[in-house]
N, C-alpha and C positions, 0 to 999 in steps of 0.2 A: 478333165479329169481331177480328182483331189489328190493333192500332193504336198508334203511337209516343206514349206518353203522357208529358207534363212536369207533374210535382206537385211544387209548390212547398213546401219544406222546408227551413227555415235549418239544421238538424242536417245532413240529407243534403248541403246545398249546402257547408256548412263542411268536412266529411269529404272531400267530392269535390275541394274547392279545395286542401286540404293534400296528399290523394292524387295531385292531378295535377302537383304540384311533384314528385313521385318517378316518376309514370310516367304516359303519356297514357290508359293503359287504365282509369285511375280514372273518368274522364268518362264511359265507356260500362259502367261494371261495374253489378253488382245493387245497389250502395249509392248509385249516382248518382240523382239526381231525376228523370232520363228512363229509360223501359223499354218494351219492347215488350210489351203486356198484351192478354189476352183482354178484351174490354171488351163490354157490351150496345150497341147502337144507341140514341142519344140520342133523345126524342119530336122529331118535325118541329116547329119553332117556331111554324108557322103553315100553314095550307091550302094557300098558294102557293110552298111549298118542296118540293122534291123529292129523292130518293135517288140518288146516282151511284156506279156501280162504279169504282174505280179501276184504269186503266190503266198508267200511267207518272206518277210524281210527281219533282219536281226538287228536290234539296237546294239550298235558297237559303243564301247566306252567313249571313243573319239566324238560320236553323235551327241552323248548326253554331255560331254565336258563342254562342246560348243554350245549347246542350248543353255547350260547353267553359267554359260560365261566364265569358265575355269581355264584362263590362259593368259598370256602376257602379250601387251602390243608390241614388244620388241622380238617376239617369236619369228626367226628368218623365213619362215614356210608361208608367212603372209605374201611373199613374193610369189607363190605358186597356188594362189586361191583366186578366184572370180567370183563375183555376186551379180545377182542374187543367184541362189542354187538350190535344188532340191536335194536334201539330205538322203543318205543312204547307201550303202556297197555290200552288206551282207544279205544274199536274196536267192531263193528259188523261184524261178519264173518259168513261163511257157511261150516258146518262141511263136509269135503270131502268124509267121509264115509257114511253119513246118507242124506246130502243135509239139514239138518237143520240149520236155522237162530239162532245164539247164540251170547250172550255178554261174556266177560272174566273177571274172577276174577283172576288178575294177580300174585296173592302172591304164591311164591315159598317156601310153609312151609311144614310140613312133608308129607301129602298126596302127592304131586307131586313129592317128592324126593324120594319116596318109602319107608320111613321109618315107622317102625311097632314095637312097638306100637306108636302111635301119643304121641307127647309131651302133657303136660296138658293143655297148652294155645290151641294147635289145638283140643284137645277134647272138649274143651269149645267154640269152634268156634271163638277164638281171634287170628286170623291168622298172625296179624302183631306182635304179641307177640312170635311168634313160637321162639323155642331155638335151630333151626337146619339149619338155614340158610347158614351154611358152609358145610353141610354134606350130605350123600346120594348120588343119582346117578347125581347131578348137582354141578357146583364150586359155590363159594360164590355169594351169590344175594338174593336180597329181593323179586323181582318179575320180570317176563317178562319185558323187556325193559332194564334191567341192567345186564343181565346174559350171558355170553359167550358160554354157554352151550345150550341155547334155544332161539331162536330168538323172538324179540319183535315185534309189529303190524304194525308199520311203514314199511310195506313190500307187496308184493303180496301175500303171505301166511305166515302162522307161524304155530307152533304146541303147543299144551297145553294138559295137564293132563286132563282126562274125568271129574274130580271132579271141575275142575275150568271153565267148560263151563254150562251156564244156558241157556236153550231153550226160545226164545223169543214168548211170546203169538202172536196170529194171529192179534190181534187189535192193537198192538204197532209198529208204523211205525220205519223204519230204523234211521229216525233223532231222535227219541224220544230215541231209545234203544242205540244208542251211546252215551247217557249221562248218563247211568247207572253208570258209574265208579264215575265222581264227584259229583252225587247226593249223592251216597252212602257215600261218603266221608263226604260230609256236614250233612247226617243223623246221623252219629257216632257224629259228633261234638254237634247236638242239642240232641241226646239221653245222652251224659256225663253229660249235664247240662240243662235239659227241663226248660221252663220258669215258675217260679213260679205264683200261681194263683195272678191274679190281680195287676203284677208289669210288667213294659214295659222292653223290652230287644233291644239290638241294634246290627245290623249287621255292620261291618267294612270292606268294601273293594267293588271293582268294577269289578270282574272277576267272572267266572263261579261258584266257591264255594260259594261267597256271594250271587248271585242271586239264587242259590238252596237253601241255608240257608233261605232266605227271603221265598221264595215259600213253603218250607217245613214247616216253622212256622206257615204260614198262614194256610196251609193245615192240620195241625195236631193240633194246638193250635188257632182255630179262633177267641177266646175271647181276645187273647194276643195282647198288643200293639206292633207292630215290627217297629222300627225306624232303616232306612238304613244310613249310613255316606258314601256316595259315590261321584264321580265326578259329576259335571254339565253336563247340556245337555243330550244326548241320554242316557248315563249311568243313569242319575236320573231318566228319563222318563221312563225307562226299570224297575227299583225298583218300581216305583209307579205302573206300569203296572202288575207287579207280587204280588202286594199286600201290599207293605209297606206303613203303615199308616203317616208317615213322613220321608221326604227325607232330610237330613241335610249335611252340608258341610264336606268334608274330610280336611279340614284345621285344625289343632289341637286347636288353639285358638279360631277360629269361631265354631267349634264344641262343646267345653266346654261351651262357653256362649249360643249356642242353646239349649243343654240339660239342663243347668240352667233354662232357661226360661222355658222349657215344664214341669220341676218338680218344679218350684216356689221357685227355691234357688237362691242364692247370691254366686258367686264364690268367694273363699279365694284366696287373691292375694299375693304371696310371694315376696321374693326381686327380684327373676328372672323374674316377671310378667307373669309368665305360669301359669294361674289359675287352681285351681283344686277344687272338690265339695265332700261333705259328702253324698250328695244325689244324685241319678241318676238310670239309668238302672241297674237291678238285674243281668243281664248277658249281657257281650259283646262276640260276636262270632267274632274273629280277623281272617279274612281269608287272612290277608295280612303278619303279623309276623315280621314287620320291627322294629327296634328299636323306631321310632318315633310312631307308631300304638300300639306297647306294652305300651310305656310310656303313651301315651294320654288315651288309655283304663282305666289303673290304676287310672289315674287322674279324670276321670269322672265315673267310677262305683260307686254304692252306696256302703255304709259301709257294709262289710260282703257279697259282691257280688262276682261273678264268672267271671272270664276271661278264654276264650277258644281260645287256639292259634292253627288253622290249617294250616296259611299260613308258607311259608318257605323263608327266607331270611338271607344271611350271618350275624351272630351275631355282635354287637357292643356294647359300654358301653352305659347306660342311667340312668336316675335318677330314682328309685325305691322306694322313701320313703313311698307313700301311700301304697305300698304294705303291709307293717308290719302295718301301722299306722290305716289303714282302715280294718285290718283282712282280707284280700282279699284271693281268693283262684284261683291258677293259673293252669290250666290243659292242656297240651299238647294233641292234637287229631291227630291220624296217621291211616288212612287207615281204613278199614270197615270188619265186618266178619257177625257172626250172631247176630242180633239186636232184642230186644224186643220192638214191637211197639202195644200198645193197649193190652199187656199181650200175644201177639203172637210172639213167637221167630223163627225167621227163615232168611236166608240170607237176606242183605241189599238189593240185586239186586232184589230179590223175593217181598221184600216190595214195590220197586219202580215200579215194573211192576204193582202191585196193585194199585199203586197211579196212574199211567198213565191210566190204565182201568177205574178209577174212576174220571177222568177229569183234572188230574194234568199234566199241559203243561208247560215245561221249554224250549221248542225249540226256542222260540223267542232269547235265547241267542246264537243261531247259526247266526254268521253274515258273514262267509266266507266259500267257498271251493275252493279247488286247487286240480289239479293232483298231483299225488306222485313226478313227475319228475319237479314239481316246488315247491318243498320243500322248496329252499331258499326264494322264494318269501312268501311264507306262514309265515315262521319263523320270517321275518323282519316284516310283517304284524302285528304278535303279538307284537313284541318287541316295534313297534311303535303304540301301540293301542291308545295312546291320540290323535294320528293325524288320524289313519285308521278307528277308532272307532270298531277295532276287539274285540270280546269276545272270543266266541269259534269257532275255525278255524279247519275245517275239511280238510283231505287229501282222495283223491279217487285213488286208484290203476288204472293202464290201461290208 
């Protein structure tokens, strides 16, 4: 089968990094560590695994960042990755054994690894907290897409444990179903810090996670004022379309000033001239996670507010004095599992299907589709999103 394979090689990564400074095509060239290859199906890890024919797969930001080598060698998560691996974890597929349309919960926690009894985290449905990502019938890996023992979804087919597959209801189209993973990520972020009654919240970002958070907040908390800090133009229009009450600048100083105007506050101006506030939104959902967005969020949050960080960027130093002065809470948000919504506890993807059947529609974020054999063009379309307008890019096998 054809599959998008990442083979860890210091030599290839060095050559690609140097070449990438001269031209972006280096990241998707034949010398890069990632290539579309003809590979044999890996053996099923256990009898309760099944093969799935890929129908649509979504390019996640983590896929693209890995391909363009946007990371740091001291990242602790390198302890939980195995090579070579087939990329991809956002997918709609069809089970080979039943013909049923399914989406994938990619976490390779206790159940898929054949570990019994389950660890305490998995018993509670907190699969990203699993303590056994190095054990059982699979090599070290946190989910499909970074595991040498089970192929990811950017391929003509993949395999999954039966517990990882959720049947897609008849009323949910493929284009909506393929968004189940990123919507579930943003649902987890919202559930970690639901909007306090009567207080505004702000979503920071211009990608799928940001737009999912905006739509979820409007769907679940219709009385809450939702502000979006996003890029101008088509991204701002999309944020409004999905329900944001106000679309603000993503430029730090402009954003602080605009938030100040909305809450009736006057920014405090330190020697650095980078203004900050003591009153602002109660929660900021930062779907970028850069040093700039984290620092800006700390500056504009209300005193005692909460910052939820779901975005992933290489860490750097930043000024964080408002964190302690305003007694802010900073919470990382990673993945999804069993979530309680409206007093009902079930898997995030099952909640998402309920939302879709009730009228929730995030499909406007899908901007591009490419055949799998044009994966390089798809990756560069995402990398150059400011120029191409890409939000969610899909790959289609065959």
